[in-house]
C-alpha positions, 0 to 999 in steps of 0.5 A, a space after each residue: 837637099 829637099 826639092 822646092 814644091 813651088 819650083 814649077 809654078 810660073 811667077 809663084 814665090 815661095 816666100 809669098 806662101 809663107 806670108 799668106 794664111 787662110 782668109 777664113 781660119 787664119 791657118 797655114 795654107 799648103 801648096 798643091 802644085 798639081 792643081 795650082 791651088 793653095 789648100 786650107 785643110 782647116 776650112 776645107 777650101 782650095 784657093 786657085 793660083 792664076 798666072 802666079 797670083 793666089 786668088 784668096 777670095 772665098 767665092 773663088 775657092 773650091 770646097 774640098 773633102 776632109 780626109 
């Protein structure tokens, strides 16, 4: 059985992740449990999760470097 990557996030529902997309590119988001962020690799942005709620505002997102 594969471990659930969202298991440590208080109040964060994995089904919500499946429904959310990047507000800029409309592509899939990836959950970063260590940073409590939803990452859009296509846009190069990381959206914070605060108190289990994803903040999907571009102004609140952190820019990330593409690898």
